[in-house]
KOLTI-403380 format. One record per residue: x, z, y of N, C-alpha, C, O in turn; residue number from 1. Coordinates in steps of 0.001 Angstrom, whole numbers. Each point is the difference from the previous one (the first is absolute). Example, Ala and Ser with C-alpha at 12.3 -4.5 7.8 and 13.67 -1.06 7.14 Angstrom:
# residues 2
<atom <13190,7800,-5690>,<-890,0,1190>,<900,0,1200>,<1036,665,-19>,1>;
<atom <-1386,-1385,1069>,<820,60,1190>,<-770,730,1090>,<509,169,1108>,2>;
This chain:
# residues 85
<atom <-96290,42039,130676>,<586,-23,-1125>,<1114,1002,466>,<-230,441,1126>,1>;
<atom <1232,-29,-1632>,<564,730,-32>,<1659,-219,-531>,<138,466,-1131>,2>;
<atom <542,-786,1431>,<1199,-716,-653>,<1029,1447,31>,<119,824,906>,3>;
<atom <584,-880,-2320>,<1103,958,-500>,<1440,-541,543>,<398,-1145,-213>,4>;
<atom <150,1890,768>,<1640,-171,266>,<698,140,-1311>,<-28,975,-751>,5>;
<atom <593,-1989,613>,<745,82,-1569>,<1102,861,52>,<901,-380,749>,6>;
<atom <-712,1535,-1397>,<941,858,-301>,<1463,-748,-732>,<-85,-1016,-691>,7>;
<atom <861,1431,864>,<1276,-719,-272>,<956,1247,-896>,<846,603,661>,8>;
<atom <-930,-415,-1446>,<742,1141,-770>,<1861,-477,-402>,<386,-965,-659>,9>;
<atom <355,1928,1266>,<1148,-594,-268>,<394,621,-1274>,<-491,1017,-490>,10>;
<atom <1613,-1885,-79>,<346,264,-1290>,<896,1288,72>,<462,531,1011>,11>;
<atom <-356,-237,-2039>,<912,1392,-525>,<1522,-551,457>,<753,-758,-612>,12>;
<atom <-591,1370,1820>,<1464,-340,633>,<1472,880,-784>,<1187,75,320>,13>;
<atom <-1854,389,-1257>,<1215,714,-1067>,<-315,-556,-1629>,<-924,-260,-771>,14>;
<atom <2676,296,897>,<-191,-664,-1230>,<1462,838,-661>,<786,782,535>,15>;
<atom <-861,-1381,-1995>,<1092,826,-911>,<-100,1426,149>,<-1127,463,178>,16>;
<atom <2198,378,-223>,<204,1294,61>,<-943,566,801>,<-737,916,-365>,17>;
<atom <729,-1441,1479>,<-957,738,1190>,<-1036,-20,-735>,<-331,1097,-449>,18>;
<atom <-427,-2162,113>,<-1408,-7,-92>,<-140,925,-1513>,<-1044,646,-90>,19>;
<atom <1789,-571,-806>,<-43,1102,-939>,<34,1353,263>,<-594,788,-737>,20>;
<atom <1539,-242,2193>,<64,620,250>,<-1198,435,777>,<-41,1230,-32>,21>;
<atom <-838,-1672,639>,<-1202,-13,358>,<-846,574,-822>,<-412,1159,-21>,22>;
<atom <157,-2172,-742>,<-710,87,-1650>,<-108,1479,-426>,<-1050,630,-133>,23>;
<atom <2300,-180,-58>,<280,1147,-595>,<-422,1132,728>,<-656,919,-491>,24>;
<atom <1071,-992,1776>,<-818,1354,1084>,<-1665,-102,-71>,<-799,897,-268>,25>;
<atom <566,-2206,579>,<-1443,-206,-270>,<-755,681,-1100>,<-1087,565,124>,26>;
<atom <1868,-701,-1323>,<-554,397,-1234>,<179,1614,-199>,<-706,650,-771>,27>;
<atom <1915,-8,1703>,<236,1479,85>,<-1068,661,445>,<-420,997,-588>,28>;
<atom <-407,-1722,2214>,<-977,562,726>,<-1137,-260,-903>,<-593,964,-483>,29>;
<atom <291,-1965,252>,<-1066,-228,-940>,<0,1117,-861>,<-865,816,319>,30>;
<atom <1543,-498,-1309>,<352,1091,-1265>,<-289,1647,1049>,<-835,847,-317>,31>;
<atom <1668,-762,1432>,<-209,1329,484>,<-1319,227,553>,<-339,1174,146>,32>;
<atom <-369,-1987,148>,<-1665,-132,681>,<-662,450,-1474>,<-525,1089,-233>,33>;
<atom <691,-2265,-752>,<-736,884,-1016>,<165,1424,-487>,<-978,707,-242>,34>;
<atom <2310,-269,94>,<502,1293,-149>,<-1098,1139,749>,<-660,916,-490>,35>;
<atom <787,-1397,1829>,<-831,1196,1113>,<-1413,-286,-398>,<-637,1044,-143>,36>;
<atom <-27,-2096,-72>,<-1567,-56,-686>,<-146,337,-870>,<-1041,654,-45>,37>;
<atom <1861,-744,-1418>,<289,940,-800>,<-332,1551,117>,<-928,562,-582>,38>;
<atom <1887,56,1471>,<28,1023,438>,<-1354,385,610>,<-429,1076,-416>,39>;
<atom <-252,-1646,1211>,<-1068,270,800>,<-1218,177,-1051>,<-764,960,86>,40>;
<atom <660,-1785,-914>,<-1169,-323,-755>,<234,1802,-1048>,<-894,845,-52>,41>;
<atom <1898,-736,-443>,<615,942,-698>,<-809,1136,748>,<-894,664,-524>,42>;
<atom <1184,-583,1370>,<-171,1254,861>,<-1973,125,90>,<-572,1087,-72>,43>;
<atom <56,-2019,186>,<-1017,-205,288>,<-732,517,-1681>,<-860,860,-186>,44>;
<atom <1260,-1355,-404>,<-773,300,-1538>,<496,1351,-379>,<-416,494,-1047>,45>;
<atom <1286,169,1813>,<114,1592,-359>,<-1125,820,697>,<-365,1109,-392>,46>;
<atom <-212,-1857,1608>,<-344,1298,903>,<-1669,-395,-503>,<-513,-1089,259>,47>;
<atom <-206,2221,-1031>,<-1318,441,-285>,<-867,-710,1024>,<253,219,1185>,48>;
<atom <-1299,-1086,-1516>,<-1195,-545,613>,<-539,1558,552>,<549,212,1081>,49>;
<atom <-1032,410,-1295>,<-711,1390,428>,<1234,75,1250>,<-568,-116,1086>,50>;
<atom <1704,235,-958>,<1124,398,1521>,<-251,-1536,609>,<-103,-90,1223>,51>;
<atom <33,-750,-1784>,<-131,-1299,972>,<-1133,181,618>,<-45,123,1224>,52>;
<atom <-718,-93,-1776>,<-1862,249,155>,<-12,1105,1636>,<-546,-216,1082>,53>;
<atom <1270,1210,-1483>,<-264,1234,1025>,<863,154,1341>,<-221,614,1044>,54>;
<atom <1654,-1681,-1623>,<887,79,1178>,<-538,-1370,1019>,<457,-250,1115>,55>;
<atom <-1358,-400,-1714>,<-99,-1407,517>,<-1488,-108,1094>,<-352,-877,788>,56>;
<atom <-311,2290,-1208>,<-1109,590,777>,<-1027,-1526,-249>,<-577,-464,983>,57>;
<atom <477,-16,-1952>,<-580,-1293,-164>,<-115,-1130,1286>,<-1042,-505,417>,58>;
<atom <2267,295,21>,<280,-574,406>,<10,-1718,-201>,<-537,-930,600>,59>;
<atom <1392,1039,-1703>,<-186,-1307,-1030>,<-1330,-384,-443>,<-716,823,-572>,60>;
<atom <237,-2312,850>,<-958,-171,-297>,<-20,-612,-1567>,<-780,364,-880>,61>;
<atom <1549,-1110,784>,<-312,-539,-1403>,<1079,938,-841>,<1055,364,520>,62>;
<atom <-1435,-8,-1894>,<678,1219,-837>,<831,-792,-837>,<847,560,-697>,63>;
<atom <-1023,-2142,674>,<1107,-795,-436>,<1355,-229,974>,<1165,-116,-379>,64>;
<atom <-1558,95,1414>,<680,-178,774>,<1488,748,194>,<-61,1064,616>,65>;
<atom <1127,-1404,-976>,<1101,590,-148>,<573,1142,1376>,<-353,-294,1142>,66>;
<atom <1015,1252,-1312>,<465,784,1334>,<1118,-1377,505>,<405,-998,-596>,67>;
<atom <-182,1545,1976>,<846,-771,649>,<1617,704,-285>,<39,1013,-698>,68>;
<atom <913,-1427,1107>,<1289,950,-586>,<-20,1218,892>,<124,1030,-664>,69>;
<atom <-257,-798,2149>,<115,911,360>,<-1053,746,-79>,<273,1200,14>,70>;
<atom <-1907,-1575,-129>,<-804,1059,-766>,<598,787,-1200>,<-60,1225,-102>,71>;
<atom <702,-2147,-888>,<494,819,-1207>,<1273,700,325>,<90,842,-894>,72>;
<atom <1012,-710,1724>,<799,750,365>,<-739,1213,423>,<40,980,-743>,73>;
<atom <-712,-933,1856>,<-707,861,630>,<-669,700,-1212>,<310,1186,-117>,74>;
<atom <-1223,-1718,-867>,<-875,785,-871>,<969,1301,-872>,<-51,1225,-109>,75>;
<atom <900,-2334,-388>,<1526,393,-1084>,<643,1315,598>,<543,929,-598>,76>;
<atom <-777,-1133,2067>,<870,1464,496>,<-1368,1211,-17>,<100,1162,-394>,77>;
<atom <-863,-1569,727>,<-1258,982,302>,<-210,301,-1576>,<-468,1131,-130>,78>;
<atom <612,-1609,-774>,<-127,472,-1523>,<943,497,-549>,<-160,393,-1155>,79>;
<atom <1082,-288,1613>,<1206,767,-351>,<29,1207,508>,<319,981,-671>,80>;
<atom <-666,-928,1965>,<-38,1079,1007>,<-911,877,-1010>,<444,968,-617>,81>;
<atom <-2176,-1575,504>,<-380,467,-837>,<382,826,-1261>,<-371,1160,-175>,82>;
<atom <1020,-1753,-547>,<416,233,-1049>,<1040,1556,-61>,<-157,965,-748>,83>;
<atom <1406,-1214,2012>,<667,781,68>,<-649,1739,258>,<664,979,-341>,84>;
<atom <-2010,-870,974>,<-792,907,142>,<-323,1025,-1379>,<-796,933,97>,85>;
C-alpha cells in the first residue's frame, strides 16, 4: 500500500487592495499571452500550405499539427525573403 502525504495549501496571504492588484496584474498577463498567441495564429494562417510543406521538408508528421512558435517565425522569415526576390 502506498500512502500519500497530505499537501497543505497556504491560504492567499494577500488581502484587500494587494489581492486586487495581483488579480489585475494576472489578468493583464493572461491578456498579453492571448494576444501573442493570436498573433502567431494569424501568422500561421497567412503562410501558404505549399510554403509550409516545402520549408518543413516533410518533417511534420501530422498535417493537422500546428507549427511551433519558433518554426512559425522561421518560415515567415523565409517566406518574406522569397517574396522580396
